[in-house]
Structures are given as C-alpha cells and as structure tokens.
LOSEDO-467836 format. One record per residue (C-alpha): residue in three letters; x, y, z. Coordinates in pm, 1 decimal. Layout:
REM residues N
ATOM   residuo         xx         yy         zz
ATOM       ALA          X          Y          Z
...
REM end
This chain:
REM residues 133
ATOM   residuo         xx         yy         zz
ATOM       MET     -265.4     1073.3     -613.8
ATOM       PHE     -350.9      746.5     -791.6
ATOM       GLU     -117.2      843.9    -1077.3
ATOM       ALA      166.2      875.9     -825.8
ATOM       VAL      102.7      521.7     -703.0
ATOM       GLU       80.5      381.9    -1057.0
ATOM       LYS      401.7      549.7    -1164.6
ATOM       ALA      582.5      448.8     -844.3
ATOM       TRP      540.3       83.3     -943.0
ATOM       ILE      678.6      145.9    -1291.2
ATOM       ASN      966.5      353.7    -1157.2
ATOM       GLY     1049.8       86.7     -900.0
ATOM       ILE     1063.0     -178.7    -1171.2
ATOM       ALA     1288.7       43.3    -1383.6
ATOM       CYS     1526.1      109.7    -1091.9
ATOM       GLY     1541.3     -259.2    -1003.8
ATOM       ALA     1605.5     -352.8    -1365.9
ATOM       LEU     1884.4      -94.8    -1398.6
ATOM       THR     2080.3     -260.9    -1116.2
ATOM       LEU     2101.0     -589.5    -1304.8
ATOM       PRO     2345.5     -483.0    -1580.4
ATOM       LEU     2551.3     -281.6    -1331.2
ATOM       PHE     2580.0     -533.9    -1046.5
ATOM       GLY     2427.6     -860.9    -1168.4
ATOM       SER     2141.5    -1060.0    -1023.2
ATOM       GLY     2353.4    -1212.5     -746.9
ATOM       ALA     2433.2     -885.2     -568.0
ATOM       VAL     2292.7     -884.2     -215.3
ATOM       VAL     2281.0     -612.4       47.1
ATOM       PRO     2191.6     -610.9      415.4
ATOM       ALA     1819.8     -553.0      455.4
ATOM       PRO     1754.7     -230.4      646.4
ATOM       MET     1674.3     -272.2     1015.7
ATOM       THR     1707.2     -654.1     1005.3
ATOM       ASN     1981.2     -914.3     1029.7
ATOM       SER     1908.1    -1065.5      689.3
ATOM       THR     2006.4     -985.1      332.1
ATOM       MET     1805.4     -903.0       23.1
ATOM       PRO     1887.3     -880.8     -349.7
ATOM       LEU     2012.6     -540.7     -460.5
ATOM       TRP     1749.9     -528.5     -738.5
ATOM       LEU     1471.6     -565.6     -477.6
ATOM       TYR     1627.0     -294.5     -261.3
ATOM       ALA     1641.9      -61.9     -565.6
ATOM       PHE     1282.3     -151.4     -658.2
ATOM       LEU     1153.1      -56.8     -312.7
ATOM       LEU     1362.1      257.1     -279.6
ATOM       GLY     1292.5      364.5     -639.8
ATOM       GLY      918.6      326.2     -591.9
ATOM       ALA      923.0      516.3     -263.6
ATOM       SER     1134.9      802.5     -398.8
ATOM       SER      915.2      826.2     -708.7
ATOM       PHE      600.3      842.1     -498.4
ATOM       VAL      736.6     1117.1     -271.6
ATOM       GLY      874.1     1310.0     -569.2
ATOM       ASP      546.8     1286.3     -760.7
ATOM       ILE      341.9     1399.7     -461.3
ATOM       ALA      573.5     1701.4     -434.1
ATOM       HIS      535.3     1754.0     -810.6
ATOM       LEU      156.1     1756.6     -780.0
ATOM       ALA      173.0     2006.3     -494.7
ATOM       MET      401.3     2247.2     -682.4
ATOM       LYS      308.9     2193.0    -1046.8
ATOM       GLU      -55.8     2090.3    -1039.7
ATOM       ASN     -113.8     2206.7    -1397.9
ATOM       VAL      125.1     1937.7    -1531.7
ATOM       ALA      -12.0     1587.9    -1476.5
ATOM       ILE      228.9     1309.9    -1383.8
ATOM       SER      153.3     1138.9    -1714.6
ATOM       GLU      254.0     1460.4    -1896.6
ATOM       LYS      595.8     1500.5    -1732.2
ATOM       TRP      761.7     1321.0    -2022.4
ATOM       ASN      642.2     1596.0    -2258.8
ATOM       ASN      777.7     1880.9    -2042.7
ATOM       ARG     1160.1     1875.3    -2049.4
ATOM       THR     1212.4     2104.0    -1749.1
ATOM       THR      968.3     1914.8    -1529.3
ATOM       LEU     1121.9     1584.3    -1635.0
ATOM       LEU     1479.7     1687.2    -1557.5
ATOM       VAL     1387.6     1841.8    -1223.3
ATOM       SER     1189.0     1530.3    -1137.9
ATOM       ALA     1484.0     1304.6    -1227.1
ATOM       GLY     1712.7     1513.4    -1006.5
ATOM       VAL     1468.7     1515.0     -714.4
ATOM       ASN     1412.7     1141.2     -747.1
ATOM       ALA     1787.4     1075.2     -755.7
ATOM       ALA     1841.9     1291.2     -446.4
ATOM       LEU     1557.0     1119.0     -258.1
ATOM       PHE     1683.4      774.9     -363.4
ATOM       TYR     2039.9      847.5     -252.6
ATOM       GLY     1925.0     1016.6       67.2
ATOM       GLY     1703.2      722.0      150.6
ATOM       MET     1986.5      480.7       80.9
ATOM       CYS     2225.2      677.8      304.4
ATOM       PHE     1965.5      690.1      582.0
ATOM       LEU     1859.1      324.0      565.9
ATOM       SER     2197.8      163.9      506.1
ATOM       PRO     2503.6      388.9      472.3
ATOM       GLY     2725.4       89.5      396.7
ATOM       VAL     2523.3        3.5       87.0
ATOM       ALA     2536.5      364.3      -32.2
ATOM       ARG     2915.4      361.9        9.7
ATOM       ASP     2957.2       24.5     -165.9
ATOM       VAL     2725.6      101.5     -458.0
ATOM       GLY     2872.3      448.8     -501.9
ATOM       ILE     2712.6      785.4     -562.2
ATOM       ALA     2750.8      778.4     -942.0
ATOM       SER     2584.1      437.7     -978.4
ATOM       THR     2312.4      532.9     -732.4
ATOM       LEU     2231.1      855.2     -914.4
ATOM       ALA     2237.5      674.9    -1251.2
ATOM       ILE     1996.7      409.5    -1125.4
ATOM       ALA     1758.0      661.3     -969.1
ATOM       GLY     1772.1      926.6    -1242.2
ATOM       GLY     1758.5      666.7    -1517.7
ATOM       GLY     1471.8      491.0    -1343.2
ATOM       GLU     1277.1      817.4    -1332.0
ATOM       LEU     1338.6      888.7    -1701.5
ATOM       ILE     1243.6      535.6    -1805.8
ATOM       GLY      947.4      526.6    -1565.5
ATOM       SER      815.0      860.6    -1691.3
ATOM       ALA      851.1      752.9    -2053.8
ATOM       LEU      674.3      420.7    -1998.9
ATOM       TYR      400.1      574.0    -1788.5
ATOM       SER      337.6      852.6    -2039.0
ATOM       TYR      335.4      605.0    -2328.7
ATOM       GLY       91.5      380.3    -2142.2
ATOM       LYS     -144.0      667.2    -2062.6
ATOM       GLU     -138.6      809.0    -2417.0
ATOM       ASN     -141.9      492.0    -2623.9
ATOM       LEU     -277.0      213.7    -2408.5
ATOM       TYR     -544.4      418.6    -2235.2
ATOM       LEU     -450.7      297.5    -1887.3
REM end
C-alpha cells in the first residue's frame, strides 16, 4: 500500500510535467466543484496521482506477485497499467469537469496519463533498484 502512495506522487509529477510542453504553463482550467480556476499542470498532477493510486491498488489486488516497483520489468503489466491509468484519468476528468475533458481532447488526455504512468513506473523502479528508496 505504501508503494502505491509513493508511486502516486511520482506519477502525478510526471502527468503535471507532461502538460507543460503540450499546453504551456499558463493554461488554466475551472477547478472542480468551485468557482475558481487552477493551472492545468496542477489539475493533471492531482488527477494523475489519484488515478495511479487507484490503478496500483487494483494491481496489487489482482497481481500480488508483481510488486509495484517491478512493473517496469514486466512489459504486459506495464502496458495494462498504462491503459488502466489512462482510462481512470480520462474518466475522472470527464466526471469532474466534462468541459476540460472536451477542451484538452481525448488523445492529449490519454497521452498525458499513459505517458505519466510509463515515466512514473520507470522512475519509481529506478529509484527502488538503484537508490534504495
């Protein structure tokens, strides 16, 4: 469970960072359930972390013999995880703010979420193997 929390932070950072080259640092979106706005990178960070956490908890329930830090070394688990994370990210975006999902677009959303999962898994695995985190 603690691995899921650790990796959620890394995945959130990766998702937030991936929005910057696509939309720039000035892109803002309406904050869900409020009357204010927030930067798109922060929105992607929060949603990417949440989708990673939910996806990793599901991973642990179904594939308990493959640790979260080992997903990078198992191609099938990694690709399924990237797909699940992208679906959760897009679903969460559609649920929280359908206008943002429409404006950002499904291709960009899936690229941010799937890419964030791949980058997050690689960084987390590297940190666990080489930095002894």
